N, C-alpha and C positions, 0 to 999 in steps of 0.2 A: 432494373436497378433496385426498386422497392423490395422485390422478392429477395434479392441478394442481401440487402440491409436487414430484412426480417430474419433471414437465415443466420446472419452474423450475431445479431443482438437479442433475438427472441426465441432461439432454439438452442438446445445444448449441442455444442460442436467443439472440436479441438483446434479451431483455426487460431485463436489467440494464444493457446498453450504452445502450439508449434512456433508461432511468431515470437513469443516470449523467449523460447529456447534458442531460436535463430539469432535474435538480437543479442542475447547474452553471450552466445558463442562467438559472434562477430566482435563484440567488445573485448572479450578475453583473448581472442586470436590477435587482435591489434595490439593489446597490451603485451602479450608474449613476444610478438614479432618485432615491435618497434621499441618498447620501453625496457623490457626485462634484460635483454642482451646488452643494451647501451648502459644501463644502470650497473650491470656487473663490471663493465669496463671502468666505471667511475668508482668501483669498490663499495657499492651500497651493501648494507647488511642483508644476508639471505633471508633472515627472519622477517625483515621489513618487506622484502619483495614477495615472499610467499604468503603473506597475510591475505591478499585478495583471493588466492586460490583456496585457502582454508575457509574463508567466508563463503566462497562459491559452493563448496561441498556441503556446509551446514545449510546454506540457503536452499540447495536442491532437495535436501532431506525434508525441510519444512514445506517446500513447494509441493512435493509429492504427497505429504500428509494433508495439506490443504485441499489438494485435488481429490484425494481418494477417501478421506474420512467422512463418514455420515455426519452431516451438520446437525442432526436432530430431527429426523423425519417422523412426523406424527402419523401413527397408524391406529387401527382399531384395537390392537393389542396393548399399546402404551398410552392411549388417549386419556384414560382416567388418571394415570400416573402424572402426566404433564399438566392436567387440570389442577393438581394440588401444589404445583411448584410455586407459582406466583399468584398474588391476589389480584383481583380485578379492580380497576380504578373507576369503573362506570363512566368513563369519558372516552379515552382512546381505545380501551379494551373492556367493553361491557360484558356482563354475564350472559350465558345462554345463547351465544351467537354460534351459528353453524357455517361451515365452509360450503358454499353451494356447489363447488367442484368435487371436493373429496367426500362430502356428506359426513363430516366429522364436527364435533363440538370444538370450538376454537379456544384453546387455552390462552391465558393472558400472555401478551408479548409475542404471540405466534403470528405468522402471515403465510398466505398461500403464494408460492412462487410460480408465476405463469410460465417461466422458462423451463423449470424442472418439473412442473405440474405436480407439486406436492406441498403440503403444509409443513413448515419448519418451526421448531421450538426456538424461542428467543431469536427470531429472524433478524439478521443485520442487513445484508444485501446479497444480491447475486453478483459474483465476480466473474467476468468473462475470461480474465487472465488465468484463473485456475479451473474454469469450466465447472463451477460448483457454487452452491449457496454457502454463505458464511452464517453459521448459527451457533448454538450453545456448545456443540461438541467439537467444533473445529476452529472457533475464533482464536483460541490460544495459539494454534499452529499458524494461523494467518498473521497474527501479530509478530511472531518470531520470524516468519517468512519476510514480512515487510521490514522488520528491524535489520535482518542480515542483508537484505537487498540494498537498503539505504547505506548500511555500513560498508558494503563492498564497493558501491559507487563512490562514497566519500573517501575511502582508503585509496582507491585508484586515482582520484582527483589529487589527493595529497602527494602520492608518489610521483605523479606526472608533474606537478608544480615544483616539487623539490628537484626533480631531474632537470627541468628547464632552468631553474635558478642556478644549479650546479654547472650546467652547460655554459651559461653566461659568465659565471665566475671563473671557470677554468680557462675560457677563451680570452679573459681580460677585456671583453667587449666594452664594458662600462668605462674603461680608461681611454678608449679610442675617440677620435674626432672624425668628422666628415664635412664635406663641402655641400651646402644646400643649393637650391635652384638659382639663388642669386649670387653664387660664388663666395658666400661667407663661410668661414670655418665655424662649425658648431660642435659642441660637446654632445656625445651620444646621450639621448634621453630615453624615456620609457617607450614612447611611440616608435622610435627607431629600433629599439630592442625587439618589440613585438613584431614589427615588419620583418626584421632579420630572422626571427624564429619562424614566422610564417613561410619564409622562403627556404629556410634550412631544413626544418622538420615539420612540414605542414600537417602530416597525418597525426602527429602527437598533439599539436595545437588543437586540431579539430576534435580529437578524442578527449582532450582536457575540457574543451567547451561543452561537449556532450555530457560527460559525467558530472560536471559542475551543475548544469541545468537539471539533470536527472536527480542529483543529490538534493537539490533545493525542492523539487516537486515531491519526491518520495519523503523527504524529511518533513515537509509541511503536512502531507497526508498522514504520516506516522504520528505526528503530534496531535492531529485531530482524533485519530483512532485511540491514542492513549488517553486523551481527555474524555472520550466517551467511555472507555473502560474504567477510568478513575471515578466517574460520576454514575456508573452503572446505567448507561444509555446505549441504545443501538442506533445505527445510522437511520433505520426506518423510523424510530421514535423521535430522534432529533429532527428529522425532516418534517414529520407530521406536526411536531411541537412548534417548529419554526413557522409553518403555515398557519397554525392556530394563533400564534403571536402576531403574525402579519394581519390577521383579520381584525385585530384591535387597533391597527394603525389608522389614525384619523385621516390620512391622505389617500387611503385606499377605499374605493367604493365597492360595497358588497350588496347583493340583493337582500331584501328583507327576509327571504326564506332561509338564507344562510346564517344559521345561528352560530356565532363564534364561541368556541369552548377553550378555556384556558387549560393548557397541559401542565400537570403537576407530577413531577417525578417522585413516585412513592416507593421506588425500589432501591434507592441508594441507602446503604447502611454504613457509610464511612469508607475511607480509602482502602484499608486493608481487607475489609470484608468484601468490597466490590471486586478487588483484584483476585481474592481467593475464589470468588464465584466464577470469574473468567477462566482462571487457570486450573481449578479443580471443581468442575461442575458436578453437583451432587447426584443428579439423575444418571449421568454417564456411569458413575461408580456403582449405583444401584442396579443398573442394567447388566453390568459385568458380573455382579454377584449372583444375579438370577440365572445367568448362563452357566 
């Protein structure tokens, strides 16, 4: 079991990429099979119904780019170039540090990825879903991938919700009455409508629940990633900074040898400059010109 978990999370493999595509295919198959046709019978706009498919195409493009784009691998050839990009803060990223695995000088904001076995410029994190590191050169593709994936889940949730509301309105269910367990006549309420939908179109209700939860989770993570982009931080830096902050917490006991250091973000240059650095990384363009 431990060997299998090590293979899944500590070696490069396509397991989660395949799982991602299977889940995405299952959701879109269910949407096409259960919702699309029924919405056409209710005369929904085709533009409205085709929007999830358009988002799917765009999402798959950025998914492929996130998977295949070099995140910013540091080599002997570009080591000196990367050393000039960011200044060292002498805290989280001190000068003259070497990677013991790659035997390279470590530029500021870089990190060695144990999964990919390489040092990555402006390392953010290793993502098992794209089977690649997220670094300076593919972070913009990853953000667009995450944005379109969130939008497709949210759009599908909206279409499903509108369909169910329309189904209730067309059937005039909200005008009906029913006899409860005590023999009393009751007006149809929300709980009754939900039970009715579970019995009538259970797969659509389960699909709606899944995409709503997925939209919430993806949306929360997207907001976190956008916050990091706006403040010019990486996930690696945020995590290490949070740990350094926790070391100053009076309720946490630390050994005397553990000297807590305050992390100070010296790389933020304002919102627009930070976003420009994410979406138009200077070193990537320099490398293309050299070629």
